[in-house]
N, C-alpha and C positions, 0 to 999 in steps of 0.2 A: 209569740208577739201579738198575733191577732186573736188570741183566745180570750183576752180580757177587754174587749172593746166596750161592751155594755151599752146601755141606753144613751147616756150622755155623749159617748163617742159617736154613735150612729146619728144622733141629732146634729152634732157638729159637722159630720160628713155631709149630711143632707143639706144643711145651710150653705156650706161651701159650694156644693154642686149647684144649688139653686142660684147662688150669686154668680158663679162662673158662666152658666149656660142660660139662665133666665127661664121663666115659667113657660113661655111659648115653645121653646126648643125642647124642653123636657116632655111636655105633653105630646108634641108631635113624635118624639122618639118613642114614647110609651105606646102610642098608637101603632107605629111601625112594628114594634116588638109584638104587640097583640096580633097584628095581621100575620106575622111570621109564625107565631105559635099556632094560630088557626090553620094556616096552610100546612104546617107540619102534621097536625092531628088529622087533617083531611087526607094527606098522603099516607099516613099510617093506616087509616081506616080503609083506603082504597087497596093498599097492599094486603091487608088481612082478607078483604073480600075476594081478591084475585086468588090468594092461596086457598081459601075455602072453595071457590068455584073449581079450581084445578083438582082439589081433593075429592069433591063430589063427582067430577068427571071420571077420575080414576076408580072410585068406588062403583060407579054405574057400569064401567066396562067389565067388571067382574075379575075373577082370578085368571091370571095368565099361566098357562100350562106350558112346560118345556116340551119340545118335540121328543118323541121316543127315539132312542138310538137304534139304528138299524143293526141287525145281528151280523150282517155280512159286510160291515164297513171295512174290515181289514182286506177282504177280497177285492173290493172296489178300489182300494188304494193301490193294489198291485196292478190293476188294469190301466191305471193312468200313466 
């Protein structure tokens, strides 16, 4: 159904929206949409920066080694 809209259909929709909402309302709405997109991009960039910072902290800490098992762990268990 919506696959065959084409250019004339899009122009008709744009004219109907313009008549219903008016030019001022549409421009303010587009301004709000632009602010929302900017805030979203800023949030994504902040998230990427935080992940990179945590990754660098982990890399600086080096490799974590598991503690070696004590050979007499079974004997210690009997003592408890």
